[in-house]
PDB file of the backbone (N, CA, C, O) and the ligand in Angstrom, with CONECT records:
HET     ZN  A 101       1
ATOM      1  N   MET A   1     -13.273  -5.327  -6.187  1.00  0.00           N
ATOM      2  CA  MET A   1     -12.156  -4.415  -6.420  1.00  0.00           C
ATOM      3  C   MET A   1     -10.932  -5.219  -6.817  1.00  0.00           C
ATOM      4  O   MET A   1     -10.500  -6.109  -6.085  1.00  0.00           O
ATOM      5  N   SER A   2     -10.389  -4.912  -7.949  1.00  0.00           N
ATOM      6  CA  SER A   2      -9.249  -5.685  -8.431  1.00  0.00           C
ATOM      7  C   SER A   2      -8.090  -4.761  -8.728  1.00  0.00           C
ATOM      8  O   SER A   2      -7.894  -4.316  -9.859  1.00  0.00           O
ATOM      9  N   LEU A   3      -7.328  -4.484  -7.690  1.00  0.00           N
ATOM     10  CA  LEU A   3      -6.216  -3.556  -7.840  1.00  0.00           C
ATOM     11  C   LEU A   3      -4.919  -4.274  -8.161  1.00  0.00           C
ATOM     12  O   LEU A   3      -3.924  -3.639  -8.512  1.00  0.00           O
ATOM     13  N   VAL A   4      -4.924  -5.581  -8.043  1.00  0.00           N
ATOM     14  CA  VAL A   4      -3.662  -6.314  -8.128  1.00  0.00           C
ATOM     15  C   VAL A   4      -3.413  -6.802  -9.550  1.00  0.00           C
ATOM     16  O   VAL A   4      -3.093  -7.968  -9.778  1.00  0.00           O
ATOM     17  N   THR A   5      -3.567  -5.885 -10.497  1.00  0.00           N
ATOM     18  CA  THR A   5      -3.283  -6.244 -11.872  1.00  0.00           C
ATOM     19  C   THR A   5      -1.901  -5.774 -12.289  1.00  0.00           C
ATOM     20  O   THR A   5      -1.328  -6.264 -13.263  1.00  0.00           O
ATOM     21  N   ALA A   6      -1.371  -4.810 -11.531  1.00  0.00           N
ATOM     22  CA  ALA A   6      -0.025  -4.351 -11.834  1.00  0.00           C
ATOM     23  C   ALA A   6       0.972  -5.431 -11.431  1.00  0.00           C
ATOM     24  O   ALA A   6       0.750  -6.157 -10.462  1.00  0.00           O
ATOM     25  N   PRO A   7       2.059  -5.534 -12.170  1.00  0.00           N
ATOM     26  CA  PRO A   7       3.060  -6.541 -11.802  1.00  0.00           C
ATOM     27  C   PRO A   7       3.668  -6.238 -10.441  1.00  0.00           C
ATOM     28  O   PRO A   7       3.924  -5.083 -10.099  1.00  0.00           O
ATOM     29  N   ALA A   8       3.890  -7.272  -9.691  1.00  0.00           N
ATOM     30  CA  ALA A   8       4.497  -7.089  -8.381  1.00  0.00           C
ATOM     31  C   ALA A   8       5.923  -6.585  -8.560  1.00  0.00           C
ATOM     32  O   ALA A   8       6.638  -6.995  -9.474  1.00  0.00           O
ATOM     33  N   ARG A   9       6.310  -5.698  -7.676  1.00  0.00           N
ATOM     34  CA  ARG A   9       7.670  -5.195  -7.733  1.00  0.00           C
ATOM     35  C   ARG A   9       8.591  -6.172  -7.036  1.00  0.00           C
ATOM     36  O   ARG A   9       8.184  -7.273  -6.666  1.00  0.00           O
ATOM     37  N   SER A  10       9.817  -5.769  -6.862  1.00  0.00           N
ATOM     38  CA  SER A  10      10.764  -6.662  -6.230  1.00  0.00           C
ATOM     39  C   SER A  10      10.216  -7.154  -4.886  1.00  0.00           C
ATOM     40  O   SER A  10       9.595  -6.399  -4.138  1.00  0.00           O
ATOM     41  N   LEU A  11      10.450  -8.388  -4.609  1.00  0.00           N
ATOM     42  CA  LEU A  11       9.860  -8.998  -3.433  1.00  0.00           C
ATOM     43  C   LEU A  11      10.338  -8.333  -2.151  1.00  0.00           C
ATOM     44  O   LEU A  11      11.532  -8.126  -1.935  1.00  0.00           O
ATOM     45  N   ALA A  12       9.380  -8.013  -1.324  1.00  0.00           N
ATOM     46  CA  ALA A  12       9.704  -7.425  -0.033  1.00  0.00           C
ATOM     47  C   ALA A  12       9.639  -8.523   1.027  1.00  0.00           C
ATOM     48  O   ALA A  12       9.063  -9.590   0.812  1.00  0.00           O
ATOM     49  N   ILE A  13      10.234  -8.233   2.150  1.00  0.00           N
ATOM     50  CA  ILE A  13      10.177  -9.154   3.271  1.00  0.00           C
ATOM     51  C   ILE A  13       9.234  -8.567   4.307  1.00  0.00           C
ATOM     52  O   ILE A  13       9.352  -7.397   4.671  1.00  0.00           O
ATOM     53  N   CYS A  14       8.316  -9.367   4.771  1.00  0.00           N
ATOM     54  CA  CYS A  14       7.359  -8.898   5.758  1.00  0.00           C
ATOM     55  C   CYS A  14       8.066  -8.583   7.073  1.00  0.00           C
ATOM     56  O   CYS A  14       8.857  -9.381   7.576  1.00  0.00           O
ATOM     57  N   THR A  15       7.766  -7.410   7.616  1.00  0.00           N
ATOM     58  CA  THR A  15       8.418  -7.025   8.861  1.00  0.00           C
ATOM     59  C   THR A  15       7.774  -7.702  10.067  1.00  0.00           C
ATOM     60  O   THR A  15       8.310  -7.640  11.173  1.00  0.00           O
ATOM     61  N   THR A  16       6.649  -8.336   9.862  1.00  0.00           N
ATOM     62  CA  THR A  16       5.974  -8.996  10.975  1.00  0.00           C
ATOM     63  C   THR A  16       6.342 -10.469  11.078  1.00  0.00           C
ATOM     64  O   THR A  16       6.692 -10.952  12.155  1.00  0.00           O
ATOM     65  N   CYS A  17       6.262 -11.188   9.951  1.00  0.00           N
ATOM     66  CA  CYS A  17       6.512 -12.634  10.020  1.00  0.00           C
ATOM     67  C   CYS A  17       7.766 -13.038   9.250  1.00  0.00           C
ATOM     68  O   CYS A  17       8.110 -14.219   9.202  1.00  0.00           O
ATOM     69  N   ALA A  18       8.451 -12.063   8.647  1.00  0.00           N
ATOM     70  CA  ALA A  18       9.683 -12.314   7.901  1.00  0.00           C
ATOM     71  C   ALA A  18       9.470 -13.195   6.680  1.00  0.00           C
ATOM     72  O   ALA A  18      10.425 -13.721   6.108  1.00  0.00           O
ATOM     73  N   GLY A  19       8.226 -13.351   6.290  1.00  0.00           N
ATOM     74  CA  GLY A  19       7.946 -14.120   5.082  1.00  0.00           C
ATOM     75  C   GLY A  19       8.223 -13.298   3.845  1.00  0.00           C
ATOM     76  O   GLY A  19       8.296 -12.071   3.907  1.00  0.00           O
ATOM     77  N   ASN A  20       8.378 -13.975   2.720  1.00  0.00           N
ATOM     78  CA  ASN A  20       8.649 -13.240   1.486  1.00  0.00           C
ATOM     79  C   ASN A  20       7.475 -13.291   0.515  1.00  0.00           C
ATOM     80  O   ASN A  20       7.608 -12.935  -0.656  1.00  0.00           O
ATOM     81  N   ARG A  21       6.342 -13.732   1.008  1.00  0.00           N
ATOM     82  CA  ARG A  21       5.175 -13.733   0.130  1.00  0.00           C
ATOM     83  C   ARG A  21       4.433 -12.405   0.289  1.00  0.00           C
ATOM     84  O   ARG A  21       3.290 -12.358   0.744  1.00  0.00           O
ATOM     85  N   VAL A  22       5.098 -11.363  -0.088  1.00  0.00           N
ATOM     86  CA  VAL A  22       4.544 -10.029   0.063  1.00  0.00           C
ATOM     87  C   VAL A  22       4.257  -9.445  -1.314  1.00  0.00           C
ATOM     88  O   VAL A  22       5.132  -9.387  -2.178  1.00  0.00           O
ATOM     89  N   THR A  23       3.048  -9.025  -1.493  1.00  0.00           N
ATOM     90  CA  THR A  23       2.685  -8.336  -2.722  1.00  0.00           C
ATOM     91  C   THR A  23       2.790  -6.841  -2.479  1.00  0.00           C
ATOM     92  O   THR A  23       2.215  -6.310  -1.529  1.00  0.00           O
ATOM     93  N   SER A  24       3.518  -6.181  -3.336  1.00  0.00           N
ATOM     94  CA  SER A  24       3.711  -4.747  -3.161  1.00  0.00           C
ATOM     95  C   SER A  24       3.335  -4.026  -4.446  1.00  0.00           C
ATOM     96  O   SER A  24       3.864  -4.333  -5.515  1.00  0.00           O
ATOM     97  N   ILE A  25       2.440  -3.086  -4.342  1.00  0.00           N
ATOM     98  CA  ILE A  25       2.043  -2.324  -5.517  1.00  0.00           C
ATOM     99  C   ILE A  25       2.035  -0.839  -5.168  1.00  0.00           C
ATOM    100  O   ILE A  25       1.939  -0.456  -4.002  1.00  0.00           O
ATOM    101  N   THR A  26       2.137  -0.032  -6.185  1.00  0.00           N
ATOM    102  CA  THR A  26       2.063   1.416  -5.998  1.00  0.00           C
ATOM    103  C   THR A  26       0.740   1.910  -6.548  1.00  0.00           C
ATOM    104  O   THR A  26       0.338   1.566  -7.659  1.00  0.00           O
ATOM    105  N   MET A  27       0.085   2.712  -5.759  1.00  0.00           N
ATOM    106  CA  MET A  27      -1.196   3.246  -6.187  1.00  0.00           C
ATOM    107  C   MET A  27      -1.191   4.757  -6.054  1.00  0.00           C
ATOM    108  O   MET A  27      -0.495   5.326  -5.213  1.00  0.00           O
ATOM    109  N   THR A  28      -1.975   5.385  -6.893  1.00  0.00           N
ATOM    110  CA  THR A  28      -2.148   6.824  -6.791  1.00  0.00           C
ATOM    111  C   THR A  28      -3.531   7.095  -6.215  1.00  0.00           C
ATOM    112  O   THR A  28      -4.547   6.669  -6.764  1.00  0.00           O
ATOM    113  N   LEU A  29      -3.543   7.803  -5.112  1.00  0.00           N
ATOM    114  CA  LEU A  29      -4.812   8.092  -4.463  1.00  0.00           C
ATOM    115  C   LEU A  29      -5.481   9.289  -5.117  1.00  0.00           C
ATOM    116  O   LEU A  29      -4.888   9.983  -5.943  1.00  0.00           O
ATOM    117  N   THR A  30      -6.723   9.513  -4.731  1.00  0.00           N
ATOM    118  CA  THR A  30      -7.491  10.581  -5.375  1.00  0.00           C
ATOM    119  C   THR A  30      -6.948  11.964  -5.064  1.00  0.00           C
ATOM    120  O   THR A  30      -7.281  12.924  -5.759  1.00  0.00           O
ATOM    121  N   ASP A  31      -6.123  12.089  -4.039  1.00  0.00           N
ATOM    122  CA  ASP A  31      -5.541  13.407  -3.786  1.00  0.00           C
ATOM    123  C   ASP A  31      -4.217  13.580  -4.540  1.00  0.00           C
ATOM    124  O   ASP A  31      -3.531  14.592  -4.389  1.00  0.00           O
ATOM    125  N   GLY A  32      -3.877  12.591  -5.339  1.00  0.00           N
ATOM    126  CA  GLY A  32      -2.693  12.710  -6.181  1.00  0.00           C
ATOM    127  C   GLY A  32      -1.430  12.140  -5.575  1.00  0.00           C
ATOM    128  O   GLY A  32      -0.398  12.087  -6.244  1.00  0.00           O
ATOM    129  N   SER A  33      -1.485  11.712  -4.323  1.00  0.00           N
ATOM    130  CA  SER A  33      -0.282  11.166  -3.729  1.00  0.00           C
ATOM    131  C   SER A  33      -0.096   9.709  -4.154  1.00  0.00           C
ATOM    132  O   SER A  33      -1.058   8.965  -4.346  1.00  0.00           O
ATOM    133  N   SER A  34       1.144   9.339  -4.290  1.00  0.00           N
ATOM    134  CA  SER A  34       1.488   7.995  -4.696  1.00  0.00           C
ATOM    135  C   SER A  34       1.928   7.212  -3.465  1.00  0.00           C
ATOM    136  O   SER A  34       2.850   7.614  -2.756  1.00  0.00           O
ATOM    137  N   VAL A  35       1.266   6.102  -3.222  1.00  0.00           N
ATOM    138  CA  VAL A  35       1.580   5.322  -2.035  1.00  0.00           C
ATOM    139  C   VAL A  35       1.886   3.889  -2.424  1.00  0.00           C
ATOM    140  O   VAL A  35       1.398   3.389  -3.438  1.00  0.00           O
ATOM    141  N   ASP A  36       2.683   3.247  -1.623  1.00  0.00           N
ATOM    142  CA  ASP A  36       2.993   1.833  -1.816  1.00  0.00           C
ATOM    143  C   ASP A  36       2.157   1.016  -0.856  1.00  0.00           C
ATOM    144  O   ASP A  36       2.096   1.295   0.342  1.00  0.00           O
ATOM    145  N   PHE A  37       1.529   0.025  -1.395  1.00  0.00           N
ATOM    146  CA  PHE A  37       0.711  -0.867  -0.583  1.00  0.00           C
ATOM    147  C   PHE A  37       1.360  -2.233  -0.592  1.00  0.00           C
ATOM    148  O   PHE A  37       1.645  -2.783  -1.656  1.00  0.00           O
ATOM    149  N   ALA A  38       1.598  -2.786   0.594  1.00  0.00           N
ATOM    150  CA  ALA A  38       2.188  -4.112   0.700  1.00  0.00           C
ATOM    151  C   ALA A  38       1.258  -5.013   1.477  1.00  0.00           C
ATOM    152  O   ALA A  38       0.730  -4.630   2.521  1.00  0.00           O
ATOM    153  N   SER A  39       1.063  -6.205   0.965  1.00  0.00           N
ATOM    154  CA  SER A  39       0.170  -7.155   1.609  1.00  0.00           C
ATOM    155  C   SER A  39       0.892  -8.484   1.764  1.00  0.00           C
ATOM    156  O   SER A  39       1.379  -9.054   0.787  1.00  0.00           O
ATOM    157  N   CYS A  40       0.958  -8.972   2.996  1.00  0.00           N
ATOM    158  CA  CYS A  40       1.651 -10.226   3.263  1.00  0.00           C
ATOM    159  C   CYS A  40       0.666 -11.381   3.211  1.00  0.00           C
ATOM    160  O   CYS A  40      -0.391 -11.332   3.840  1.00  0.00           O
ATOM    161  N   HIS A  41       1.010 -12.408   2.470  1.00  0.00           N
ATOM    162  CA  HIS A  41       0.127 -13.568   2.365  1.00  0.00           C
ATOM    163  C   HIS A  41       0.340 -14.535   3.521  1.00  0.00           C
ATOM    164  O   HIS A  41      -0.456 -15.449   3.731  1.00  0.00           O
ATOM    165  N   GLY A  42       1.419 -14.326   4.267  1.00  0.00           N
ATOM    166  CA  GLY A  42       1.690 -15.220   5.385  1.00  0.00           C
ATOM    167  C   GLY A  42       0.868 -14.870   6.614  1.00  0.00           C
ATOM    168  O   GLY A  42       0.209 -15.729   7.199  1.00  0.00           O
ATOM    169  N   CYS A  43       0.913 -13.597   7.001  1.00  0.00           N
ATOM    170  CA  CYS A  43       0.239 -13.197   8.237  1.00  0.00           C
ATOM    171  C   CYS A  43      -0.867 -12.172   7.973  1.00  0.00           C
ATOM    172  O   CYS A  43      -1.510 -11.682   8.901  1.00  0.00           O
ATOM    173  N   GLU A  44      -1.073 -11.859   6.703  1.00  0.00           N
ATOM    174  CA  GLU A  44      -2.131 -10.929   6.302  1.00  0.00           C
ATOM    175  C   GLU A  44      -1.922  -9.509   6.793  1.00  0.00           C
ATOM    176  O   GLU A  44      -2.863  -8.719   6.863  1.00  0.00           O
ATOM    177  N   ARG A  45      -0.687  -9.193   7.130  1.00  0.00           N
ATOM    178  CA  ARG A  45      -0.394  -7.819   7.490  1.00  0.00           C
ATOM    179  C   ARG A  45      -0.462  -6.956   6.240  1.00  0.00           C
ATOM    180  O   ARG A  45       0.009  -7.351   5.173  1.00  0.00           O
ATOM    181  N   ARG A  46      -1.043  -5.797   6.378  1.00  0.00           N
ATOM    182  CA  ARG A  46      -1.084  -4.861   5.264  1.00  0.00           C
ATOM    183  C   ARG A  46      -0.452  -3.567   5.708  1.00  0.00           C
ATOM    184  O   ARG A  46      -0.704  -3.093   6.815  1.00  0.00           O
ATOM    185  N   SER A  47       0.356  -3.001   4.861  1.00  0.00           N
ATOM    186  CA  SER A  47       0.983  -1.749   5.239  1.00  0.00           C
ATOM    187  C   SER A  47       0.998  -0.792   4.069  1.00  0.00           C
ATOM    188  O   SER A  47       1.027  -1.197   2.907  1.00  0.00           O
ATOM    189  N   TRP A  48       0.979   0.457   4.390  1.00  0.00           N
ATOM    190  CA  TRP A  48       1.001   1.520   3.397  1.00  0.00           C
ATOM    191  C   TRP A  48       2.196   2.411   3.708  1.00  0.00           C
ATOM    192  O   TRP A  48       2.437   2.762   4.863  1.00  0.00           O
ATOM    193  N   THR A  49       2.930   2.769   2.684  1.00  0.00           N
ATOM    194  CA  THR A  49       4.033   3.694   2.883  1.00  0.00           C
ATOM    195  C   THR A  49       4.023   4.739   1.775  1.00  0.00           C
ATOM    196  O   THR A  49       3.549   4.496   0.665  1.00  0.00           O
ATOM    197  N   GLN A  50       4.545   5.872   2.101  1.00  0.00           N
ATOM    198  CA  GLN A  50       4.662   6.952   1.123  1.00  0.00           C
ATOM    199  C   GLN A  50       6.043   7.549   1.280  1.00  0.00           C
ATOM    200  O   GLN A  50       6.377   8.099   2.329  1.00  0.00           O
ATOM    201  N   GLY A  51       6.832   7.439   0.248  1.00  0.00           N
ATOM    202  CA  GLY A  51       8.187   7.964   0.289  1.00  0.00           C
ATOM    203  C   GLY A  51       8.999   7.356   1.419  1.00  0.00           C
ATOM    204  O   GLY A  51       9.844   8.035   2.002  1.00  0.00           O
ATOM    205  N   GLY A  52       8.760   6.092   1.739  1.00  0.00           N
ATOM    206  CA  GLY A  52       9.508   5.412   2.777  1.00  0.00           C
ATOM    207  C   GLY A  52       8.946   5.613   4.175  1.00  0.00           C
ATOM    208  O   GLY A  52       9.446   5.033   5.139  1.00  0.00           O
ATOM    209  N   ARG A  53       7.910   6.430   4.287  1.00  0.00           N
ATOM    210  CA  ARG A  53       7.291   6.660   5.593  1.00  0.00           C
ATOM    211  C   ARG A  53       6.041   5.822   5.712  1.00  0.00           C
ATOM    212  O   ARG A  53       5.261   5.730   4.765  1.00  0.00           O
ATOM    213  N   ALA A  54       5.843   5.216   6.852  1.00  0.00           N
ATOM    214  CA  ALA A  54       4.643   4.421   7.059  1.00  0.00           C
ATOM    215  C   ALA A  54       3.424   5.324   7.187  1.00  0.00           C
ATOM    216  O   ALA A  54       3.466   6.378   7.822  1.00  0.00           O
ATOM    217  N   LEU A  55       2.349   4.881   6.569  1.00  0.00           N
ATOM    218  CA  LEU A  55       1.087   5.591   6.702  1.00  0.00           C
ATOM    219  C   LEU A  55       0.118   4.673   7.424  1.00  0.00           C
ATOM    220  O   LEU A  55       0.137   3.458   7.226  1.00  0.00           O
ATOM    221  N   ASP A  56      -0.727   5.255   8.261  1.00  0.00           N
ATOM    222  CA  ASP A  56      -1.743   4.380   8.827  1.00  0.00           C
ATOM    223  C   ASP A  56      -2.958   4.386   7.917  1.00  0.00           C
ATOM    224  O   ASP A  56      -3.157   5.287   7.104  1.00  0.00           O
ATOM    225  N   ILE A  57      -3.749   3.360   8.085  1.00  0.00           N
ATOM    226  CA  ILE A  57      -4.863   3.156   7.157  1.00  0.00           C
ATOM    227  C   ILE A  57      -5.839   4.326   7.194  1.00  0.00           C
ATOM    228  O   ILE A  57      -6.452   4.655   6.179  1.00  0.00           O
ATOM    229  N   ALA A  58      -5.985   4.944   8.337  1.00  0.00           N
ATOM    230  CA  ALA A  58      -6.904   6.080   8.441  1.00  0.00           C
ATOM    231  C   ALA A  58      -6.449   7.214   7.531  1.00  0.00           C
ATOM    232  O   ALA A  58      -7.266   7.857   6.872  1.00  0.00           O
ATOM    233  N   THR A  59      -5.153   7.452   7.500  1.00  0.00           N
ATOM    234  CA  THR A  59      -4.612   8.499   6.636  1.00  0.00           C
ATOM    235  C   THR A  59      -4.876   8.173   5.172  1.00  0.00           C
ATOM    236  O   THR A  59      -5.247   9.042   4.383  1.00  0.00           O
ATOM    237  N   VAL A  60      -4.678   6.914   4.830  1.00  0.00           N
ATOM    238  CA  VAL A  60      -4.889   6.502   3.443  1.00  0.00           C
ATOM    239  C   VAL A  60      -6.351   6.689   3.054  1.00  0.00           C
ATOM    240  O   VAL A  60      -6.654   7.159   1.957  1.00  0.00           O
ATOM    241  N   LEU A  61      -7.239   6.324   3.946  1.00  0.00           N
ATOM    242  CA  LEU A  61      -8.660   6.451   3.632  1.00  0.00           C
ATOM    243  C   LEU A  61      -9.054   7.910   3.453  1.00  0.00           C
ATOM    244  O   LEU A  61      -9.849   8.238   2.572  1.00  0.00           O
ATOM    245  N   VAL A  62      -8.511   8.770   4.271  1.00  0.00           N
ATOM    246  CA  VAL A  62      -8.808  10.192   4.126  1.00  0.00           C
ATOM    247  C   VAL A  62      -8.311  10.699   2.774  1.00  0.00           C
ATOM    248  O   VAL A  62      -9.015  11.425   2.072  1.00  0.00           O
ATOM    249  N   LYS A  63      -7.103  10.308   2.426  1.00  0.00           N
ATOM    250  CA  LYS A  63      -6.550  10.735   1.145  1.00  0.00           C
ATOM    251  C   LYS A  63      -7.377  10.205  -0.019  1.00  0.00           C
ATOM    252  O   LYS A  63      -7.599  10.901  -1.010  1.00  0.00           O
ATOM    253  N   ALA A  64      -7.824   8.979   0.116  1.00  0.00           N
ATOM    254  CA  ALA A  64      -8.564   8.347  -0.972  1.00  0.00           C
ATOM    255  C   ALA A  64      -9.962   8.916  -1.108  1.00  0.00           C
ATOM    256  O   ALA A  64     -10.610   8.729  -2.137  1.00  0.00           O
ATOM    257  N   LYS A  65     -10.433   9.607  -0.083  1.00  0.00           N
ATOM    258  CA  LYS A  65     -11.796  10.116  -0.113  1.00  0.00           C
ATOM    259  C   LYS A  65     -11.885  11.518  -0.694  1.00  0.00           C
ATOM    260  O   LYS A  65     -12.955  11.961  -1.112  1.00  0.00           O
ATOM    261  N   LYS A  66     -10.759  12.207  -0.718  1.00  0.00           N
ATOM    262  CA  LYS A  66     -10.805  13.586  -1.164  1.00  0.00           C
ATOM    263  C   LYS A  66     -10.993  13.670  -2.675  1.00  0.00           C
ATOM    264  O   LYS A  66     -10.074  13.372  -3.439  1.00  0.00           O
ATOM    265  N   HIS A  67     -12.139  14.059  -3.084  1.00  0.00           N
ATOM    266  CA  HIS A  67     -12.399  14.168  -4.511  1.00  0.00           C
ATOM    267  C   HIS A  67     -12.308  15.598  -4.988  1.00  0.00           C
ATOM    268  O   HIS A  67     -12.130  15.857  -6.178  1.00  0.00           O
ATOM    269  N   LYS A  68     -12.429  16.513  -4.069  1.00  0.00           N
ATOM    270  CA  LYS A  68     -12.400  17.921  -4.460  1.00  0.00           C
ATOM    271  C   LYS A  68     -11.052  18.530  -4.102  1.00  0.00           C
ATOM    272  O   LYS A  68     -10.442  18.170  -3.096  1.00  0.00           O
ATOM    273  N   VAL A  69     -10.614  19.423  -4.906  1.00  0.00           N
ATOM    274  CA  VAL A  69      -9.429  20.206  -4.553  1.00  0.00           C
ATOM    275  C   VAL A  69      -9.929  21.406  -3.754  1.00  0.00           C
ATOM    276  O   VAL A  69     -10.754  22.187  -4.227  1.00  0.00           O
ATOM    277  N   ALA A  70      -9.425  21.533  -2.566  1.00  0.00           N
ATOM    278  CA  ALA A  70      -9.943  22.579  -1.681  1.00  0.00           C
ATOM    279  C   ALA A  70      -9.647  23.957  -2.220  1.00  0.00           C
ATOM    280  O   ALA A  70     -10.013  24.955  -1.599  1.00  0.00           O
TER     281      ALA A  70
HETATM  282 ZN    ZN A 101       3.777 -11.421   7.232  1.00  0.00          ZN2+
END
């Protein structure tokens, strides 16, 4: 899976280790929602946010799995 082809946006600071080696990309999930994915290269923390709100990975997976419109 190679999702990191989009250019990185402005550098974010990791909230866990305060490092600046954070890759942040925006992805559109299969349910149509647009989420920001940030991955820290320092501590390997990964976070998902949508409209500034943190999402947990379970929520993201559910959204990404929905292929049908109910
Ligand atoms: Zn970190």
